[in-house]
DODRENSE-916852 format. One line per field, with one value per residue: residue number from 1; residue in one letter; chain; x, y, z of N, C-alpha, C in turn. Coordinates in nm, 2 decimals, always signed. Each point is the difference from the previous one (the first is absolute). Layout:
resi [NUM|...]
resn [A|...]
chain [A|...]
n.east [X|...]
n.north [Y|...]
n.up [Z|...]
ca.east [X|...]
ca.north [Y|...]
ca.up [Z|...]
c.east [X|...]
c.north [Y|...]
c.up [Z|...]
END
This chain:
resi [1|2|3|4|5|6|7|8|9|10|11|12|13|14|15|16|17|18|19|20|21|22|23|24|25|26|27|28|29|30|31|32|33|34|35|36|37|38|39|40|41|42|43|44|45|46|47|48|49|50|51|52|53|54|55|56|57|58|59|60|61|62|63|64|65|66|67|68|69|70|71|72|73|74|75|76|77|78|79|80|81|82|83|84|85|86|87|88|89|90|91|92|93|94|95|96|97|98|99|100|101|102|103|104|105|106|107|108|109|110|111|112|113|114|115|116|117|118|119|120|121|122|123|124|125|126|127|128|129|130|131|132|133|134|135|136|137|138|139|140|141|142|143|144]
resn [X|X|X|X|X|X|X|X|X|X|X|X|X|X|X|X|X|X|X|X|X|X|X|X|X|X|X|X|X|X|X|X|X|X|X|X|X|X|X|X|X|X|X|X|X|X|X|X|X|X|X|X|X|X|X|X|X|X|X|X|X|X|X|X|X|X|X|X|X|X|X|X|X|X|X|X|X|X|X|X|X|X|X|X|X|X|X|X|X|X|X|X|X|X|X|X|X|X|X|X|X|X|X|X|X|X|X|X|X|X|X|X|X|X|X|X|X|X|X|X|X|X|X|X|X|X|X|X|X|X|X|X|X|X|X|X|X|X|X|X|X|X|X|X]
chain [A|A|A|A|A|A|A|A|A|A|A|A|A|A|A|A|A|A|A|A|A|A|A|A|A|A|A|A|A|A|A|A|A|A|A|A|A|A|A|A|A|A|A|A|A|A|A|A|A|A|A|A|A|A|A|A|A|A|A|A|A|A|A|A|A|A|A|A|A|A|A|A|A|A|A|A|A|A|A|A|A|A|A|A|A|A|A|A|A|A|A|A|A|A|A|A|A|A|A|A|A|A|A|A|A|A|A|A|A|A|A|A|A|A|A|A|A|A|A|A|A|A|A|A|A|A|A|A|A|A|A|A|A|A|A|A|A|A|A|A|A|A|A|A]
n.east [+18.81|+0.11|-0.07|+0.10|-0.01|+0.12|-0.08|+0.08|-0.06|+0.09|-0.03|+0.07|-0.13|-0.01|-0.02|+0.15|+0.05|-0.08|+0.00|+0.13|+0.00|-0.06|+0.11|+0.11|-0.05|-0.02|+0.04|+0.02|+0.15|-0.03|+0.12|+0.01|+0.10|+0.13|+0.02|+0.01|-0.10|-0.11|-0.06|-0.05|+0.13|-0.05|-0.01|+0.01|-0.10|-0.10|+0.04|-0.12|+0.04|-0.13|+0.10|+0.08|+0.10|+0.00|+0.05|-0.05|+0.05|-0.07|+0.10|-0.04|+0.07|-0.05|+0.06|-0.08|+0.12|-0.09|+0.00|-0.08|+0.12|+0.01|+0.02|+0.10|+0.07|-0.13|-0.02|+0.13|-0.02|-0.11|+0.09|+0.11|-0.08|-0.05|+0.12|+0.03|-0.09|+0.07|-0.06|+0.09|+0.01|-0.01|-0.10|+0.05|-0.14|+0.02|-0.11|-0.06|+0.03|-0.09|+0.06|-0.10|+0.02|-0.12|+0.04|+0.03|+0.08|+0.05|+0.01|+0.13|-0.04|-0.05|+0.06|-0.11|+0.09|-0.10|-0.02|-0.08|-0.03|-0.06|-0.07|+0.03|+0.11|-0.07|+0.08|-0.03|+0.00|-0.09|+0.06|-0.10|+0.09|-0.05|+0.11|+0.02|+0.04|+0.02|+0.05|-0.03|-0.03|+0.02|+0.01|+0.07|-0.08|+0.12|+0.02|-0.08]
n.north [+18.69|-0.08|-0.03|+0.03|+0.11|-0.04|-0.03|+0.03|-0.06|+0.05|-0.07|+0.01|+0.07|-0.15|+0.02|+0.06|-0.13|-0.09|+0.14|+0.02|-0.13|+0.02|+0.07|-0.07|-0.09|-0.03|+0.10|-0.09|-0.01|-0.09|+0.04|-0.08|+0.12|-0.02|+0.14|-0.05|-0.11|+0.05|-0.11|+0.11|-0.01|+0.15|+0.05|+0.12|+0.07|-0.03|+0.05|-0.03|+0.11|-0.02|+0.04|-0.08|-0.09|+0.05|+0.09|+0.16|+0.07|+0.06|+0.06|+0.02|-0.02|-0.15|-0.09|-0.09|-0.07|-0.07|-0.12|-0.09|+0.01|-0.01|-0.08|+0.07|-0.08|-0.05|+0.10|+0.03|-0.12|+0.05|+0.11|-0.09|-0.08|+0.09|+0.05|-0.10|+0.05|+0.08|+0.02|-0.02|+0.11|-0.12|-0.02|+0.06|-0.03|+0.08|-0.05|+0.13|-0.02|+0.06|+0.05|-0.09|+0.05|+0.05|-0.03|+0.12|-0.07|+0.12|-0.05|-0.06|+0.05|+0.06|-0.06|-0.01|+0.01|-0.09|+0.05|-0.11|+0.06|-0.12|+0.07|-0.11|+0.01|+0.09|-0.10|-0.02|-0.12|+0.06|+0.02|-0.02|-0.02|+0.04|-0.07|+0.11|-0.05|+0.14|-0.05|+0.11|-0.01|+0.12|-0.01|-0.07|-0.08|+0.00|+0.00|-0.10]
n.up [-4.84|-0.04|-0.11|-0.05|+0.11|+0.06|+0.14|+0.11|+0.09|+0.06|+0.11|+0.11|+0.03|+0.00|+0.11|-0.04|-0.07|+0.12|+0.10|-0.06|+0.04|+0.08|+0.03|-0.03|+0.04|-0.11|+0.03|+0.10|-0.04|+0.11|+0.06|+0.09|+0.04|+0.08|+0.02|+0.15|-0.03|-0.04|-0.08|-0.10|-0.04|+0.03|-0.11|+0.05|-0.06|+0.11|+0.12|+0.09|+0.09|+0.01|+0.11|-0.08|-0.07|-0.09|+0.05|-0.03|+0.12|-0.01|+0.05|-0.13|+0.08|-0.05|-0.08|+0.06|-0.04|+0.01|+0.07|-0.08|-0.07|+0.12|-0.06|+0.02|+0.01|+0.08|+0.03|+0.01|+0.05|+0.06|+0.00|-0.01|+0.08|+0.03|+0.00|+0.06|+0.05|+0.01|-0.12|-0.09|+0.05|+0.08|+0.03|+0.13|+0.00|+0.07|+0.03|+0.00|+0.13|+0.03|+0.11|-0.05|-0.14|-0.06|-0.10|-0.06|-0.08|-0.07|-0.08|-0.05|-0.12|+0.07|+0.08|+0.05|+0.10|+0.05|+0.11|+0.04|+0.12|+0.03|+0.06|+0.03|+0.09|+0.11|+0.04|+0.12|-0.02|-0.11|-0.11|-0.04|-0.11|-0.11|-0.04|-0.06|-0.08|-0.08|-0.09|-0.02|-0.11|-0.04|+0.15|-0.09|+0.08|+0.03|+0.15|+0.07]
ca.east [+0.11|-0.01|-0.09|+0.11|+0.08|+0.02|+0.03|+0.03|+0.00|+0.08|+0.01|+0.01|-0.12|-0.13|-0.14|-0.02|+0.01|-0.12|-0.04|+0.03|-0.05|-0.14|-0.03|+0.01|-0.06|+0.06|+0.03|+0.16|+0.06|+0.06|+0.12|+0.02|+0.15|+0.08|+0.08|+0.17|+0.04|-0.07|+0.04|-0.12|+0.01|-0.03|+0.06|-0.12|+0.02|-0.02|-0.02|-0.06|-0.01|-0.10|-0.02|+0.03|+0.14|+0.07|-0.10|+0.03|-0.11|+0.02|+0.00|-0.02|+0.13|+0.11|-0.08|+0.07|-0.02|-0.04|+0.01|-0.04|+0.11|+0.06|+0.18|+0.04|+0.06|-0.09|-0.08|+0.06|-0.04|-0.14|+0.02|+0.05|-0.06|-0.12|+0.07|+0.00|-0.14|-0.01|+0.08|+0.10|-0.03|-0.15|-0.03|+0.00|-0.07|-0.03|-0.10|+0.03|-0.10|+0.01|-0.01|-0.12|-0.07|+0.00|+0.11|+0.04|+0.11|+0.01|+0.15|+0.03|-0.06|-0.11|-0.03|-0.03|-0.04|-0.09|-0.01|-0.11|-0.01|-0.12|+0.00|-0.09|-0.03|+0.09|-0.04|+0.09|+0.12|+0.06|-0.06|-0.03|-0.03|+0.00|+0.11|+0.01|+0.10|-0.02|+0.09|-0.08|+0.04|-0.12|-0.13|-0.02|+0.09|+0.13|-0.01|-0.04]
ca.north [-0.12|-0.09|-0.13|-0.16|-0.02|-0.13|+0.04|-0.13|+0.03|-0.08|+0.03|-0.09|-0.06|-0.02|+0.08|+0.11|-0.02|-0.02|+0.12|+0.04|-0.08|+0.05|+0.13|+0.01|-0.11|-0.04|+0.13|+0.03|-0.13|-0.01|-0.05|-0.01|-0.01|+0.10|+0.06|-0.02|-0.10|+0.00|-0.03|+0.00|-0.05|+0.10|+0.16|+0.07|+0.15|+0.11|-0.03|+0.08|-0.06|+0.06|-0.04|-0.13|+0.00|+0.15|+0.11|+0.09|+0.05|+0.11|+0.10|+0.15|+0.06|-0.10|-0.13|-0.13|-0.12|-0.09|-0.13|-0.12|-0.07|+0.06|+0.00|+0.05|-0.11|-0.07|+0.12|-0.04|-0.10|+0.00|+0.10|-0.04|-0.10|+0.08|+0.09|-0.13|-0.03|+0.13|+0.01|+0.16|+0.10|+0.02|+0.13|-0.06|+0.12|-0.03|+0.13|+0.11|-0.01|+0.10|-0.08|-0.01|+0.09|+0.01|+0.09|-0.07|+0.04|+0.02|-0.11|+0.06|-0.07|+0.03|-0.10|+0.03|-0.12|+0.02|-0.07|+0.09|-0.06|+0.00|-0.05|-0.11|+0.02|+0.11|-0.04|+0.03|-0.10|-0.05|+0.11|-0.07|+0.10|-0.04|+0.07|-0.02|+0.07|+0.00|+0.09|+0.06|+0.08|+0.08|-0.06|-0.17|-0.07|-0.10|-0.12|+0.02]
ca.up [+0.04|-0.12|+0.01|+0.01|+0.11|+0.09|+0.12|+0.09|+0.15|+0.08|+0.14|+0.09|+0.08|-0.07|+0.04|-0.05|-0.13|-0.04|-0.02|-0.17|-0.12|+0.05|-0.06|-0.15|-0.02|-0.12|-0.05|+0.03|+0.09|+0.15|+0.04|+0.17|+0.01|+0.08|-0.08|+0.02|-0.05|-0.12|-0.12|-0.06|-0.15|-0.12|+0.03|-0.02|-0.04|+0.10|+0.11|+0.10|+0.13|+0.06|+0.13|+0.02|+0.08|+0.00|+0.01|+0.04|+0.10|-0.02|+0.13|+0.00|-0.05|-0.04|-0.07|+0.06|-0.04|+0.13|-0.04|+0.09|+0.03|+0.11|+0.01|-0.13|-0.08|-0.07|-0.12|-0.11|-0.09|-0.04|-0.12|-0.08|-0.07|-0.06|-0.10|-0.09|-0.07|-0.10|-0.13|+0.01|-0.05|+0.07|+0.15|+0.11|+0.08|+0.18|+0.08|+0.11|+0.12|+0.15|+0.13|+0.05|-0.04|-0.13|-0.08|-0.14|-0.04|-0.14|-0.05|-0.15|-0.11|+0.05|+0.07|+0.15|+0.08|+0.11|+0.11|+0.07|+0.12|+0.05|+0.17|+0.04|+0.14|+0.09|+0.14|+0.11|-0.03|-0.13|-0.09|-0.15|-0.11|-0.14|-0.08|-0.16|-0.09|-0.13|-0.12|-0.10|-0.08|-0.07|+0.04|-0.04|+0.08|-0.06|+0.07|+0.11]
c.east [+0.00|-0.07|+0.07|+0.09|-0.07|+0.03|+0.04|+0.00|+0.10|-0.01|+0.03|-0.09|-0.11|-0.14|-0.03|-0.02|-0.16|-0.09|+0.00|-0.10|-0.15|-0.03|+0.04|-0.01|+0.12|+0.10|+0.18|-0.01|+0.04|+0.09|+0.02|+0.15|+0.03|+0.07|+0.16|+0.05|-0.06|+0.07|-0.07|+0.02|-0.02|+0.05|-0.14|+0.04|+0.01|-0.02|-0.03|+0.00|-0.10|-0.03|+0.04|+0.11|+0.07|-0.11|+0.08|-0.07|+0.03|-0.04|-0.01|+0.17|+0.09|-0.06|+0.11|-0.03|-0.04|-0.04|-0.08|+0.09|+0.12|+0.18|+0.05|+0.06|-0.12|-0.05|+0.12|+0.01|-0.13|+0.00|+0.08|-0.07|-0.13|+0.07|+0.03|-0.13|-0.06|+0.09|+0.06|-0.11|-0.19|-0.01|-0.04|-0.10|-0.04|-0.08|+0.07|-0.13|+0.02|-0.09|-0.16|-0.11|+0.00|+0.07|+0.01|+0.15|+0.03|+0.10|+0.01|-0.11|-0.15|-0.09|-0.04|-0.02|-0.05|-0.01|-0.14|-0.05|-0.15|+0.02|-0.12|-0.04|+0.10|-0.03|+0.13|+0.12|+0.06|-0.08|+0.01|+0.00|+0.00|+0.08|-0.07|+0.10|-0.03|+0.07|-0.09|+0.05|-0.15|-0.14|-0.03|+0.11|+0.08|+0.01|-0.03|+0.02]
c.north [-0.10|-0.12|-0.14|+0.01|-0.12|+0.03|-0.13|+0.08|-0.10|+0.04|-0.14|-0.03|-0.03|+0.07|+0.15|-0.02|-0.03|+0.10|+0.03|-0.08|+0.04|+0.13|+0.00|-0.14|-0.06|+0.11|-0.02|-0.17|+0.04|-0.10|-0.03|-0.02|+0.08|+0.10|-0.05|-0.13|-0.02|-0.04|-0.01|-0.07|+0.08|+0.15|+0.10|+0.15|+0.09|-0.11|+0.10|-0.06|+0.10|+0.01|-0.12|-0.02|+0.15|+0.13|+0.13|+0.07|+0.19|+0.06|+0.15|+0.08|-0.09|-0.11|-0.09|-0.14|-0.11|-0.13|-0.06|-0.12|+0.03|+0.00|+0.07|-0.08|-0.07|+0.10|+0.02|-0.12|+0.01|+0.07|-0.04|-0.12|+0.07|+0.05|-0.15|-0.03|+0.12|+0.01|+0.15|+0.10|+0.02|+0.09|-0.10|+0.13|-0.02|+0.10|+0.06|+0.03|+0.13|-0.10|+0.04|+0.14|-0.01|+0.09|-0.04|+0.05|-0.01|-0.09|+0.06|-0.07|+0.07|-0.13|+0.05|-0.14|+0.08|-0.08|+0.02|-0.12|+0.02|-0.06|-0.10|-0.03|+0.03|-0.07|+0.05|-0.06|-0.03|+0.08|-0.10|+0.10|-0.08|+0.13|-0.05|+0.08|-0.04|+0.06|+0.04|+0.10|+0.07|-0.06|-0.13|-0.06|-0.12|-0.09|+0.05|-0.11]
c.up [-0.10|+0.08|+0.04|+0.12|+0.06|+0.13|+0.06|+0.14|+0.08|+0.14|+0.07|+0.06|-0.09|+0.01|-0.10|-0.13|-0.02|-0.01|-0.13|-0.08|+0.01|-0.11|-0.16|-0.07|-0.12|-0.05|+0.01|+0.07|+0.13|+0.03|+0.13|-0.02|+0.06|-0.10|-0.01|-0.08|-0.14|-0.13|-0.09|-0.14|-0.09|+0.08|-0.03|-0.03|+0.11|+0.12|+0.08|+0.15|+0.06|+0.11|+0.03|+0.08|+0.02|-0.04|+0.05|+0.08|-0.05|+0.15|-0.01|-0.06|-0.03|-0.03|+0.10|-0.08|+0.11|-0.05|+0.12|+0.07|+0.08|-0.04|-0.14|-0.09|-0.09|-0.08|-0.10|-0.08|-0.07|-0.10|-0.09|-0.08|-0.08|-0.14|-0.12|-0.09|-0.08|-0.11|-0.02|+0.00|+0.09|+0.09|+0.12|+0.09|+0.13|+0.04|+0.10|+0.08|+0.06|+0.11|+0.03|-0.05|-0.14|-0.08|-0.16|-0.04|-0.14|-0.06|-0.13|-0.10|+0.03|+0.09|+0.15|+0.10|+0.12|+0.11|+0.07|+0.10|+0.04|+0.16|+0.00|+0.15|+0.06|+0.15|+0.09|-0.02|-0.12|-0.13|-0.15|-0.08|-0.14|-0.08|-0.16|-0.06|-0.16|-0.09|-0.10|-0.13|-0.09|+0.08|+0.01|+0.14|-0.10|+0.07|+0.17|+0.13]
END
């Protein structure tokens, strides 16, 4: 990966960004923002929604686009707003998940998307899982 790459993490949840800061330190800039209203005053070459606002669920026979935003019009506005922050020819990558199981999906360009599920607690009233999402190429982790 180009050593001159700059990374910016955007999330509406400050606690998620704190976790990212602990993991990445000064390797990225972090911004608390709402995808529907954000104005970052810059454009990007790539945007990744890794189980973020938008993602795909792989049901085996079909992929389904899902969102953490319940309103169709608000999703449209959010995607439109995201597009304003992407340069012409940029990529918008969405994670692909299977419902609660480990899996890998081979993508163009030799990239492999992986979802790893670790069961932490399995109680009568609730279940706690840790999900890890990775993009790899030739065994090297590109994003996690």
